[in-house]
C-alpha positions in Angstrom: -0.4 0.0 0.0 1.6 3.4 -0.7 2.0 6.0 2.0 -0.6 8.8 2.3 1.9 11.3 1.2 3.0 9.5 -1.8 -1.2 8.6 -2.8 -2.0 12.1 -1.8 0.7 13.7 -4.2 -0.4 11.1 -7.1 -4.3 12.2 -6.7 -3.6 15.8 -6.6 -1.5 15.5 -9.9 -4.4 16.9 -12.1 -4.7 16.0 -16.1 -3.3 17.5 -19.0 -4.2 20.8 -20.6 -5.7 19.1 -23.6 -8.2 17.0 -21.5 -9.4 19.8 -19.7 -9.5 21.9 -22.9 -11.8 18.9 -24.7 -13.6 18.4 -21.3 -15.0 22.5 -21.6 -15.5 22.0 -25.3 -17.9 18.7 -24.6 -19.7 21.4 -22.5 -20.9 23.8 -25.3 -21.6 20.6 -27.5 -24.2 19.5 -24.4 -25.5 23.2 -24.6 -26.0 22.8 -28.4 -28.0 19.7 -28.1 -30.2 21.2 -25.8 -31.2 24.2 -27.8 -31.7 21.7 -30.9 -33.8 19.8 -29.0 -36.1 22.2 -27.3 -37.1 24.0 -30.2 -38.3 21.0 -32.3 -41.2 19.9 -30.3 -44.3 21.4 -28.6 -44.8 20.5 -25.3 -48.4 21.3 -24.5 -49.9 18.0 -22.6 -48.5 17.9 -18.8 -46.9 14.5 -19.8 -44.6 16.2 -22.4 -44.0 19.1 -20.0 -42.8 16.4 -17.4 -40.8 14.5 -20.6 -39.2 18.2 -21.4 -38.2 18.8 -17.8 -36.2 15.4 -17.5 -34.7 15.8 -21.0 -33.2 19.2 -20.2 -32.1 17.6 -16.6 -30.3 15.5 -18.5 -28.4 17.8 -20.9 -27.9 20.2 -18.5 -27.0 18.3 -15.4 -26.4 14.8 -15.8 -23.8 15.5 -19.1 -21.2 17.5 -17.3 -21.6 15.2 -14.6 -21.1 11.9 -16.8 -18.5 13.5 -18.6 -16.5 13.8 -15.1 -16.7 10.4 -14.5 -18.4 7.4 -17.2 -17.5 9.5 -20.3 -14.2 10.8 -19.3 -12.0 8.5 -21.1 -14.1 9.1 -24.4 -14.7 12.5 -24.7 -13.4 13.1 -28.2 -16.1 10.3 -29.4 -18.8 12.0 -26.9 -18.4 15.6 -28.8 -18.2 13.5 -32.1 -21.7 12.0 -31.1 -23.8 14.9 -29.5 -22.5 17.1 -32.6 -24.1 14.5 -35.1 -26.8 14.1 -32.8 -27.9 17.8 -33.2 -27.0 18.3 -36.9 -29.7 15.4 -37.7 -31.8 16.3 -35.4 -31.8 19.4 -37.1 -32.1 18.6 -41.0 -34.7 15.9 -39.8 -37.3 18.1 -37.6 -38.1 21.6 -38.4 -38.4 23.7 -35.7 -41.0 25.4 -33.9 -39.2 28.4 -32.8 -35.4 30.0 -33.5 -33.5 27.6 -31.3 -31.2 30.6 -30.5 -33.9 32.4 -28.7 -33.4 30.1 -25.9 -30.6 32.5 -24.9 -27.8 34.6 -25.6 -24.3 33.5 -25.9 -22.9 35.1 -22.8 -25.9 33.7 -21.1 -24.9 30.2 -22.3 -21.1 30.9 -20.9 -22.8 31.5 -17.5 -24.8 28.6 -17.7 -22.4 26.4 -18.4 -19.9 27.3 -15.6 -22.5 27.3 -12.9 -24.3 24.0 -13.8 -21.0 21.9 -13.8 -19.9 23.6 -10.8 -22.4 22.9 -9.3 -22.0 19.2 -10.5 -18.7 18.5 -9.7 -18.5 19.6 -6.1 -21.1 16.5 -5.5 -19.5 14.2 -8.4 -16.5 14.5 -6.6 -17.7 12.9 -3.3 -18.8 9.9 -5.6 -15.0 8.0 -5.8 -16.2 4.9 -7.4 -17.3 7.6 -10.6 -15.0 10.5 -10.3 -12.0 10.7 -12.9 -9.2 11.2 -10.0 -7.5 13.2 -13.1 -10.0 16.1 -13.0 -9.4 16.2 -9.1 -8.2 20.1 -7.6 -4.2 19.9 -7.7 -2.3 19.8 -4.8 0.6 22.2 -6.3 0.9 22.4 -9.7 -0.7 21.5 -12.9 -4.3 21.2 -14.8 -7.3 20.0 -13.7 -11.4 20.4 -14.6 -12.1 21.5 -10.9 -9.2 23.9 -11.0 -11.0 25.9 -13.2 -14.3 27.1 -10.9 -13.3 29.7 -8.9 -11.1 31.5 -12.1 -13.7 31.4 -14.7 -16.6 33.0 -11.9 -13.6 35.8 -11.4 -13.0 36.2 -15.5 -16.7 36.0 -16.0 -17.4 38.7 -14.2 -15.0 40.9 -16.0 -16.6 40.0 -19.1 -19.5 40.9 -18.3 -18.4 44.7 -16.6 -16.7 45.3 -19.4 -19.8 44.8 -21.8 -21.3 48.6 -23.6 -24.8 46.7 -23.3 -24.5 45.6 -19.3 -27.8 45.7 -17.7 -28.1 48.7 -15.3 -28.8 47.4 -12.7 -25.6 48.1 -10.4 -28.1 50.5 -7.5 -29.9 47.7 -6.5 -29.0 46.3 -3.2 -29.3 43.2 -1.2 -31.4 44.6 1.8 -32.3 47.9 2.2 -29.0 49.9 1.1 -26.9 46.8 2.4 -24.3 46.1 -0.6 -24.1 43.0 -2.5 -20.8 41.9 -1.4 -22.4 41.6 2.0 -24.2 38.3 0.8 -20.8 36.2 0.4 -19.4 37.8 3.6 -22.2 36.5 5.6 -22.3 32.9 4.1 -18.5 32.6 4.3 -17.9 33.1 7.8 -21.6 31.0 8.5 -19.5 28.3 6.8 -16.4 28.8 8.5 -18.1 28.5 11.8 -20.3 25.5 11.0 -17.1 23.8 10.0 -15.1 24.9 13.3 -18.3 23.7 15.6 -19.6 20.9 14.0 -16.0 19.5 12.9 -16.9 18.8 9.0 -14.0 18.2 6.9 -12.2 20.4 5.2 -9.2 20.1 3.1 -6.3 22.7 4.2 -4.4 22.4 0.9 -7.5 23.9 -1.2 -7.9 27.5 0.6 -6.8 27.2 4.5 -7.9 26.4 8.0 -10.6 28.8 8.1 -10.8 30.4 4.4 -13.7 29.4 1.6 -14.9 30.0 -1.9 -17.1 32.4 -0.7 -14.6 35.0 1.7 -12.9 34.8 -1.8 -16.0 36.6 -3.8 -16.1 39.0 -1.0 -13.0 40.5 -1.3 -12.5 40.7 -5.0 -16.2 42.2 -5.1 -14.9 44.7 -2.3 -12.4 45.6 -4.7 -14.5 45.8 -7.5 -16.5 48.4 -5.6 -13.7 50.2 -4.5 -12.1 50.7 -7.9 -16.0 52.0 -9.5 -16.7 54.5 -6.4 -13.2 55.6 -5.4 -10.5 54.7 -7.1 -11.2 55.6 -10.7 -12.7 59.1 -9.9 -9.1 59.7 -7.8 -6.9 58.5 -10.8 -9.2 60.8 -13.1 -8.7 64.3 -11.1 -4.8 63.4 -10.3 -3.9 62.3 -14.1 -5.3 62.8 -17.9 -4.3 59.5 -18.8 -6.3 56.6 -18.3 -4.7 54.3 -15.5 -5.7 51.0 -15.4 -7.9 49.8 -12.7 -7.2 49.0 -8.9 -8.0 45.3 -9.9 -5.3 45.1 -12.9 -2.4 47.1 -10.4 -2.9 45.3 -7.4 -2.8 41.6 -9.2 -0.1 42.4 -11.7 2.3 43.5 -8.7 1.3 40.4 -6.9 2.2 38.0 -9.8 5.2 39.3 -10.6 6.5 39.2 -7.2 5.9 35.7 -7.3 8.3 35.6 -10.4 10.6 37.4 -9.0 10.6 35.9 -5.5 10.3 32.0 -6.0 10.3 31.5 -2.2 7.4 33.2 -1.4 5.4 30.5 -3.6 7.3 28.2 -1.8 6.1 29.3 1.2 2.4 29.6 -0.1 2.1 25.7 -1.2 3.4 24.7 1.6 1.9 20.9 3.0 2.2 21.3 6.4 -0.3 19.3 8.0 -0.9 21.2 11.1 -0.4 25.1 10.9 0.7 26.4 14.2 0.9 29.9 12.8 -1.3 33.1 13.0 -4.3 33.6 10.9 -2.6 34.3 8.1 -0.1 31.5 8.1 -3.4 29.2 8.1 -4.7 30.7 5.2 -2.1 31.9 3.6 -2.9 30.2 -0.2 -6.7 31.5 0.2 -5.7 35.1 1.3 -3.1 35.6 -1.2 -4.8 33.9 -4.3 -7.0 37.0 -4.0 -4.5 39.0 -5.3 -4.3 36.8 -8.5 -7.9 36.4 -9.2 -7.7 40.2 -9.2 -5.3 40.0 -11.6 -7.9 37.6 -13.8 -10.2 40.4 -13.2 -8.2 43.5 -14.1 -6.6 42.2 -17.1 -9.7 40.8 -18.8 -11.4 43.8 -17.8 -8.9 46.3 -19.3 -8.2 43.6 -22.2 -12.2 44.3 -23.2 -12.4 48.4 -22.5 -9.3 48.5 -24.7 -9.0 45.9 -27.6 -11.6 44.4 -27.9 -14.0 45.9 -30.3 -17.6 46.8 -28.2 -20.0 44.9 -31.1 -18.6 41.5 -30.4 -21.0 41.4 -27.5 -24.2 43.1 -29.3 -26.3 40.3 -29.7 -30.4 40.0 -29.9 -32.0 36.7 -29.7 -31.6 36.0 -33.2 -28.9 35.5 -35.6 -26.4 38.1 -37.3 -25.0 38.0 -40.7 -22.5 35.4 -41.3 -19.8 37.3 -42.3 -20.3 39.0 -38.6 -20.2 36.6 -36.6 -17.4 34.5 -37.8 -15.3 37.7 -37.9 -16.3 37.9 -34.2 -16.0 34.5 -33.5 -12.5 34.9 -34.8 -11.8 37.7 -32.8 -12.7 36.0 -29.5 -10.4 32.8 -31.1 -7.7 35.0 -31.6 -7.7 36.7 -28.0 -7.8 33.4 -26.5 -5.2 32.4 -28.5 -2.7 35.2 -27.4 -2.7 34.0 -24.0 -2.6 30.4 -24.9 0.3 31.6 -26.6 2.1 33.4 -23.5 0.8 30.3 -21.0 3.3 27.8 -23.6 6.1 30.5 -23.5 6.2 31.0 -19.5 5.9 26.7 -19.0 8.2 25.6 -21.5 10.7 28.5 -21.7 10.4 29.5 -18.2 9.3 26.2 -15.7 6.3 28.7 -14.8 3.5 26.2 -13.9 0.1 27.3 -13.2 -1.0 26.3 -10.0 -4.9 27.1 -8.3 -3.5 27.2 -4.7 -1.7 30.3 -4.8 -3.8 32.1 -8.4 -0.2 32.6 -10.0 0.7 34.1 -13.5 0.1 31.2 -15.7 -3.1 29.9 -14.0 -4.3 33.4 -15.0 -3.4 33.5 -18.3 -4.8 29.7 -18.4 -8.5 31.1 -17.2 -8.4 34.1 -19.5 -7.6 31.9 -22.6 -10.7 29.6 -21.4 -13.1 32.5 -20.8 -12.2 33.9 -25.0 -12.8 29.9 -25.5 -15.8 29.2 -24.0 -17.2 32.9 -25.6 -16.0 31.6 -29.1 -17.7 28.6 -28.8 -21.1 29.5 -27.0 -20.8 32.7 -29.9 -20.3 29.7 -33.1 -23.2 27.1 -31.8 -25.6 30.6 -31.3 -25.2 31.0 -35.0 -24.9 27.4 -36.0 -28.4 27.2 -34.3 -30.0 30.9 -34.8 -32.8 31.3 -37.9 -34.2 34.4 -37.9 -37.3 33.4 -40.2 -38.9 31.3 -37.6 -41.1 33.0 -35.5 -42.1 31.7 -32.4 -46.3 31.2 -32.1 -48.3 30.7 -28.7 -46.7 30.6 -25.5 -43.4 28.2 -25.2 -43.3 26.1 -21.9 -40.6 27.5 -19.4 -37.5 25.8 -20.1 -35.1 24.8 -17.0 -32.7 26.4 -18.9 -34.1 29.9 -18.2 -34.6 29.0 -14.5 -31.5 28.8 -14.2 -29.7 31.5 -15.8 -32.9 34.0 -13.5 -31.8 32.3 -10.5 -28.6 31.6 -10.4 -27.1 32.4 -6.8 -29.9 30.3 -5.6 -29.1 27.0 -7.3 -25.3 27.5 -6.4 -26.1 28.2 -2.4 -28.7 25.4 -2.5 -26.1 22.6 -4.5 -23.3 23.7 -1.9 -26.2 23.5 0.9 -26.8 19.8 -0.7 -23.4 18.7 -0.5 -22.4 19.7 3.0 -25.2 18.1 3.9 -24.5 15.1 2.3 -20.9 14.9 3.2 -22.0 15.5 6.8 -24.7 12.7 6.9 -22.7 10.2 5.1 -20.2 7.4 6.6 -16.7 8.5 5.3 -15.7 5.0 5.5 -18.8 3.8 3.7 -18.2 3.9 -0.1 -21.5 3.4 -2.1 -21.6 1.2 -5.0 -21.8 2.5 -8.6 -25.4 2.5 -8.8 -26.1 4.3 -5.5 -23.3 6.9 -6.3 -25.1 7.4 -9.9 -28.3 7.5 -7.9 -27.4 10.2 -5.9 -25.9 12.6 -8.5 -29.2 11.7 -10.5 -31.6 12.9 -7.6 -29.1 15.9 -6.6 -30.1 17.1 -10.4 -33.5 16.7 -10.3 -33.5 18.6 -7.2 -31.3 21.5 -8.6 -33.6 21.9 -11.7 -36.8 21.6 -9.6 -36.2 24.3 -7.3 -35.2 26.9 -10.2 -37.9 25.7 -11.9 -40.3 26.3 -9.2 -38.2 29.5 -7.8 -39.5 30.9 -11.8 -42.8 29.6 -11.6 -43.4 31.8 -9.0 -42.0 34.8 -10.1 -44.2 34.3 -13.6 -47.2 33.7 -11.5 -46.4 36.3 -9.0 -46.2 39.0 -12.0 -49.3 37.6 -13.8 -51.2 37.9 -10.9 -50.1 41.7 -10.3 -49.7 43.0 -13.5 -51.8 46.3 -12.6 -50.0 46.6 -9.7 -46.3 47.4 -8.8 -44.5 43.8 -8.4 -42.8 43.9 -5.0 -40.1 41.0 -4.5 -39.1 39.8 -1.2 -35.4 40.2 0.0 -35.0 36.8 -0.1 -35.6 36.9 -3.7 -33.3 39.8 -4.2 -30.6 38.4 -2.6 -30.8 35.2 -4.9 -30.6 37.5 -8.1 -33.2 37.4 -10.6 -31.5 40.5 -11.6 -28.1 41.5 -9.4 -25.1 42.7 -10.9 -22.8 40.7 -8.6 -20.5 37.4 -9.4 -23.9 35.9 -10.0 -25.2 38.7 -12.3 -28.5 38.0 -14.1 -29.2 39.8 -17.6 -32.8 41.5 -17.8 -33.3 39.2 -20.4 -36.1 41.5 -21.6 -38.6 40.8 -18.8 -37.7 44.4 -17.2 -38.8 47.6 -18.6 -35.8 49.6 -20.5 -35.4 53.1 -21.0 -34.9 52.6 -24.7 -38.1 51.1 -25.4 -39.6 52.0 -28.9 -43.2 52.0 -27.4 -43.8 55.3 -25.9 -45.7 56.1 -22.5 -48.9 56.9 -21.8 -50.3 59.7 -19.6 -51.7 58.4 -16.4 -55.5 59.1 -16.6 -56.4 61.2 -13.9 -58.4 60.1 -10.6 -62.0 60.2 -11.0 -61.6 60.5 -6.6 -61.2 64.1 -5.7 -58.5 65.3 -3.6 -58.3 65.6 -0.5 -57.9 69.5 -0.1 -60.8 69.9 -3.0 -63.1 67.6 -0.9 -62.4 70.1 2.5 -63.0 73.1 0.5 -66.2 71.7 -0.8 -67.3 70.7 2.6 -66.2 74.0 4.4 -68.3 75.8 1.3 -71.8 74.0 1.9 -71.2 74.2 6.1 
């Protein structure tokens, strides 16, 4: 039997860059097949809607889980099979409505990252199914589970840099409380629960007390500081456009790691017990925040200064083929630049990517994946879109739409269910493959059903109150129906816009006289 240290090192070596890239490509292939399927059939009866629901659960939830488990050694064949399925179905059956109107390209990228993360955090606890090559790396390497946090930050940067992003930055969680308070409350509550309950936490992930939500908290604080203070101060000091605060701080951090390798060695230390202070016990979690700021700041400046703004200006339908090809090529070439930088740093300077410290090459890797996903989403959007088709009648509520509109709630529920499952399960009791797959299937159905019920409740509430102002509860606002934080949501045409072409009608005068008029009339007759 291998020693624990050697076994842990083997399990933490990760996979290869090509393997992870193929896995990410397969995720967008599942989205393509989903869009083709839901646009080809009419689901009017109750039974048909049930079939639609479970079919969407398969495409959106189970397929990302299967590609990390049973399909992990056959990913190229899986990609080829789903592409053939989508093209064959698209040619054999005429669409009932434009399949690209299911979602916009950028929302497809968000949905892929969100649902894959939700499924993987549970699939990794199924040792008989999960491919160990996709587990989080211990020090350096490429792995599917290493891209979650980095892609959340990268997509936030792409969202903030868009010229047509939803103008909903004034929304708050409770009253005038800032958005990032949610991450702080959840992150601190999770740390307290782990300390009180004795729930196992891998110290090689973020540290002893740190977690994913605390990382998002400090990234969000830096973004708000740059928007409300730093950019304003710099505009007064200099007439030149100074890079954003995240870019300056993050670049200094990754440069420091390159110039002094001993710092990175200290951050990646593997002591089983850390007797130092708070920083020493959580050093990789705290330090990685600056690496994520580098990802956000670099991508934000890239999109603002280099990329043309029309890349993201897409409505629900197709555009000219020439424009789509040109924009796909732009996105792919931008991602290719970061791939070249990644190759140079790893092959010539031996700077390997590390998730734990979010170093320079890890940042280049995340930026290349963000552009890769955007290019594939735009390509599949153009491939499936058909502006000649008009939707007739009301379409059924799609799980895809429900997940997109309730992303934060789905992610929080996924973390709660995963923690509850691990807390109640005996860690020494290894289930059979059938039990583990049943657990994944039930988990995916619960997540999809929760999102579906949340969106259905909002739709019914709006229908009952269409003559009254719709007031959402604080709970719904926290979970993010239209919140622009890390789990931002696009309005998707459901909220009123100042650019609407429909002129506003003047309100009719009320037939009830004012209070002052009633008093004056009463005084006259008295």
